[in-house]
C-alpha positions as CSV (number, residue, x, y, z in Angstrom):
1,M,-16.2,0.3,41.4
2,K,-19.2,0.5,43.8
3,K,-20.8,3.3,41.9
4,Y,-20.7,1.3,38.6
5,L,-22.2,-1.7,40.4
6,S,-25.0,0.5,41.6
7,F,-25.7,1.7,38.1
8,F,-25.7,-1.9,37.0
9,R,-28.1,-3.0,39.7
10,I,-30.5,-0.2,39.1
11,R,-30.7,-0.7,35.3
12,F,-30.8,-4.5,35.7
13,A,-33.7,-4.3,38.2
14,A,-35.6,-1.9,35.9
15,G,-35.2,-4.2,33.0
16,L,-36.6,-7.2,34.9
17,Q,-39.9,-5.3,35.3
18,Y,-41.0,-5.7,31.7
19,R,-42.2,-9.3,32.0
20,T,-45.1,-9.0,29.6
21,A,-42.9,-7.6,26.9
22,A,-40.5,-10.5,27.6
23,W,-43.3,-13.1,27.0
24,A,-44.3,-11.3,23.8
25,G,-40.7,-11.4,22.7
26,I,-40.4,-15.1,23.5
27,S,-43.3,-15.9,21.3
28,T,-41.9,-13.8,18.5
29,Q,-38.5,-15.5,18.8
30,F,-40.1,-19.0,18.7
31,F,-41.8,-18.1,15.5
32,W,-38.7,-16.5,13.9
33,G,-36.6,-19.5,15.0
34,F,-38.9,-22.1,13.4
35,M,-39.2,-20.0,10.3
36,N,-35.4,-19.8,9.9
37,I,-35.1,-23.6,10.5
38,L,-37.7,-24.5,7.9
39,M,-36.2,-22.1,5.4
40,F,-32.8,-23.6,5.7
41,Q,-34.3,-27.1,5.7
42,A,-35.7,-26.4,2.2
43,F,-32.1,-25.6,1.0
44,Y,-30.7,-28.7,2.7
45,R,-33.3,-31.0,1.1
46,S,-32.6,-29.7,-2.3
47,G,-29.4,-31.7,-2.2
48,Q,-27.7,-29.5,-4.8
49,N,-24.9,-28.1,-2.6
50,V,-22.5,-29.3,0.0
51,F,-23.3,-27.3,3.2
52,P,-20.6,-26.2,5.6
53,M,-22.6,-27.2,8.7
54,A,-24.7,-30.2,9.6
55,F,-28.3,-29.5,9.8
56,E,-28.3,-30.3,13.6
57,Q,-25.5,-27.9,14.1
58,L,-27.4,-25.2,12.2
59,T,-30.6,-25.7,14.3
60,S,-28.6,-25.4,17.5
61,Y,-27.0,-22.2,16.1
62,I,-30.4,-20.7,15.4
63,W,-31.9,-21.6,18.8
64,L,-28.8,-20.1,20.5
65,Q,-29.4,-16.9,18.5
66,Q,-33.0,-16.7,19.7
67,A,-32.2,-17.5,23.3
68,F,-29.4,-14.9,23.6
69,L,-30.9,-12.4,21.1
70,A,-30.9,-9.7,23.7
71,M,-27.2,-10.0,24.2
72,F,-26.3,-9.6,20.6
73,M,-29.2,-7.8,18.9
74,T,-27.6,-5.2,16.7
75,W,-30.6,-2.8,16.5
76,F,-31.0,-2.2,20.2
77,Y,-29.7,1.1,21.6
78,D,-30.4,2.9,24.8
79,N,-32.3,5.9,23.5
80,E,-31.8,7.7,26.8
81,I,-28.1,8.1,26.0
82,F,-28.9,9.6,22.6
83,D,-31.5,11.9,24.2
84,H,-28.9,13.1,26.8
85,I,-26.5,14.0,24.0
86,T,-29.0,15.7,21.6
87,S,-31.0,17.5,24.2
88,G,-28.1,18.9,26.2
89,S,-28.8,17.1,29.4
90,I,-25.4,15.5,29.0
91,A,-24.3,18.3,31.2
92,Y,-26.0,16.6,34.2
93,E,-24.2,13.3,33.3
94,L,-20.9,15.1,33.3
95,C,-21.5,16.3,36.8
96,R,-21.5,12.8,38.2
97,P,-18.3,11.7,39.9
98,C,-17.6,8.8,37.6
99,D,-16.3,8.1,34.2
100,L,-19.0,8.7,31.6
101,Y,-17.8,5.9,29.3
102,G,-17.8,3.3,32.1
103,M,-21.2,4.4,33.3
104,W,-22.8,4.0,29.9
105,F,-21.0,0.7,29.4
106,V,-22.3,-0.9,32.5
107,K,-25.8,0.5,31.9
108,N,-25.9,-1.2,28.4
109,M,-24.6,-4.4,29.9
110,A,-27.4,-4.4,32.6
111,I,-30.3,-3.7,30.3
112,R,-29.2,-6.4,27.8
113,L,-28.6,-9.0,30.5
114,S,-31.9,-8.3,32.2
115,R,-33.7,-9.2,28.9
116,V,-31.6,-12.3,28.5
117,V,-32.5,-13.6,32.0
118,L,-36.2,-13.2,31.2
119,R,-36.1,-14.8,27.8
120,C,-33.3,-17.4,27.4
121,F,-34.4,-20.1,29.8
122,P,-37.9,-20.8,28.3
123,I,-36.5,-20.8,24.8
124,L,-33.6,-23.2,25.6
125,F,-36.0,-25.5,27.6
126,V,-38.5,-25.8,24.7
127,A,-35.7,-26.1,22.1
128,A,-34.2,-29.0,24.1
129,L,-37.5,-30.9,24.1
130,L,-37.9,-30.7,20.3
131,P,-37.3,-33.8,18.3
132,A,-34.1,-34.1,16.3
133,P,-33.0,-32.5,14.1
134,Y,-35.1,-29.5,15.0
135,G,-34.0,-29.0,18.6
136,I,-30.9,-27.8,20.3
137,T,-28.2,-30.3,21.2
138,L,-25.6,-30.3,24.0
139,P,-22.0,-29.2,23.3
140,H,-19.8,-31.9,21.9
141,S,-17.5,-31.9,24.9
142,A,-17.0,-30.3,28.4
143,E,-14.0,-28.4,27.0
144,G,-16.2,-27.0,24.3
145,A,-18.8,-25.9,26.8
146,A,-16.2,-24.1,28.9
147,L,-14.8,-22.3,25.8
148,F,-18.4,-21.4,24.8
149,L,-19.0,-19.7,28.1
150,V,-15.7,-17.7,27.9
151,S,-16.4,-16.8,24.3
152,M,-20.0,-15.7,25.1
153,A,-18.8,-13.3,27.7
154,L,-16.1,-11.9,25.4
155,G,-18.5,-11.6,22.5
156,F,-21.0,-9.8,24.6
157,L,-18.4,-7.3,25.7
158,V,-17.2,-6.8,22.1
159,M,-20.8,-6.1,21.1
160,I,-21.1,-3.4,23.9
161,A,-17.8,-1.9,23.1
162,F,-18.7,-1.6,19.4
163,N,-22.1,0.0,20.3
164,M,-20.3,2.5,22.5
165,L,-18.7,3.9,19.3
166,V,-22.2,4.5,17.9
167,Y,-23.2,6.4,21.0
168,I,-20.1,8.5,21.0
169,S,-20.5,9.3,17.3
170,A,-23.7,11.2,18.2
171,F,-21.5,13.9,19.7
172,F,-20.2,14.7,16.2
173,T,-23.5,14.6,14.2
174,I,-26.7,16.5,14.2
175,S,-28.8,13.4,14.4
176,P,-27.7,9.9,15.4
177,M,-30.4,8.1,13.2
178,G,-28.3,8.0,10.0
179,I,-25.3,6.2,11.6
180,R,-27.6,3.9,13.6
181,I,-29.4,2.7,10.5
182,L,-26.2,2.2,8.6
183,I,-24.4,0.4,11.4
184,T,-27.4,-1.8,12.2
185,S,-27.8,-2.9,8.6
186,V,-24.1,-3.7,8.1
187,L,-23.6,-5.3,11.5
188,E,-26.7,-7.6,11.3
189,F,-25.4,-9.0,8.0
190,L,-21.7,-9.3,8.8
191,C,-21.9,-10.8,12.3
192,G,-23.7,-13.9,11.3
193,A,-27.1,-12.8,12.6
194,I,-28.9,-13.4,9.2
195,I,-26.7,-16.0,7.6
196,P,-24.0,-17.8,9.7
197,I,-20.5,-16.9,8.5
198,P,-19.6,-20.4,7.4
199,F,-22.2,-20.1,4.6
200,F,-20.5,-17.0,3.1
201,P,-18.1,-17.5,0.1
202,D,-14.8,-19.0,1.1
203,W,-12.8,-15.9,0.0
204,L,-14.9,-13.7,2.3
205,Q,-15.0,-15.8,5.4
206,P,-11.4,-15.0,6.6
207,V,-12.1,-11.3,6.2
208,L,-15.3,-11.6,8.4
209,Y,-13.6,-13.7,11.0
210,A,-10.7,-11.2,11.2
211,L,-13.0,-8.2,11.6
212,P,-14.7,-7.4,15.0
213,F,-18.1,-8.6,13.6
214,G,-17.0,-12.2,13.6
215,S,-16.0,-11.9,17.3
216,M,-19.5,-11.2,18.5
217,Q,-22.2,-13.9,18.4
218,N,-20.6,-15.9,15.6
219,T,-17.6,-17.2,17.6
220,P,-19.3,-18.6,20.7
221,F,-22.2,-20.2,18.7
222,L,-19.7,-21.9,16.3
223,I,-17.8,-23.2,19.3
224,Y,-20.9,-24.5,20.9
225,V,-22.1,-26.5,17.8
226,G,-18.6,-27.9,17.3
227,H,-17.9,-26.1,14.0
228,L,-14.7,-24.7,15.5
229,S,-12.3,-27.2,17.0
230,F,-10.7,-26.8,20.4
231,G,-7.6,-25.2,18.9
232,E,-9.6,-23.0,16.6
233,G,-11.7,-21.9,19.5
234,W,-8.7,-20.7,21.5
235,W,-7.5,-18.8,18.5
236,A,-10.9,-17.2,18.0
237,I,-11.1,-16.3,21.7
238,G,-7.6,-14.6,21.4
239,L,-9.0,-12.6,18.5
240,Q,-12.0,-11.6,20.7
241,C,-9.7,-10.4,23.4
242,F,-7.8,-8.3,20.8
243,W,-10.9,-6.6,19.5
244,L,-12.3,-6.0,22.9
245,I,-9.1,-4.2,24.0
246,A,-8.9,-2.3,20.6
247,L,-12.5,-1.2,20.7
248,L,-12.3,-0.1,24.4
249,L,-9.2,2.0,23.6
250,I,-10.8,3.5,20.5
251,G,-13.9,4.3,22.4
252,K,-12.1,5.9,25.3
253,M,-10.1,8.1,22.9
254,M,-13.2,9.1,21.0
255,M,-15.0,10.0,24.2
256,H,-12.0,12.0,25.3
257,C,-12.0,14.0,22.0
258,A,-15.8,14.4,22.2
259,L,-15.9,15.8,25.7
260,K,-13.0,18.2,25.0
261,K,-15.2,19.9,22.4
262,V,-18.7,19.3,23.6
263,V,-20.9,22.4,23.7
264,V,-24.2,22.5,25.7
265,Q,-26.6,25.2,24.4
266,G,-29.7,26.6,26.1
267,G,-30.5,27.8,29.6
């Protein structure tokens, strides 16, 4: 366990060094958040439809997306891992006295969390000062806040576990770019990053909630804004636990199969 904590600390400390990039990212996320809110406001003001979320709930959802973007952004991958696989330097990684899957897992956790620490607090602070209904509101209850924190941790781990499948797939392909582009496009749409899942057609929502995509950012944010009741929140957290275990087992099996057949060429 100590060696994994060491990997985590090293990568976390390295991620905290990019403060200028963090401020640039914060300004971009403020712009993107306001743009999304104004776009949805135009639909709400049309008055032609009954919307599944109150506008105040939607704005809180959007600001949570921006504050914790680094935890759930679907397009972010550690290029160093792909380079190790495609260049053959994976041989050095295999010489380390630790589990390769676990080492990559904690490294990904560390780099994402370091970016969250640098970005989330300024965004949440400013969003809390904005006038209603454009700012972020507090959770509806203390129980909801507690469920939100638990669901956030589980959703983050589900996201990392799913990303691990993409890393491992590079062992079986000539180039990882194709599957990265495909997974990013599908994941960004189905996990509620572009349009919250409650805005999808009624017949499609149960499918998205049941798939691992709905157990990422969608579940904790819907718990926070009160769209999911206390009982529904517990059910959603149970589903998150299921997908976390399932993705970890699938990832471990894929890694085992990949390392049995890996060939390192060159000299």
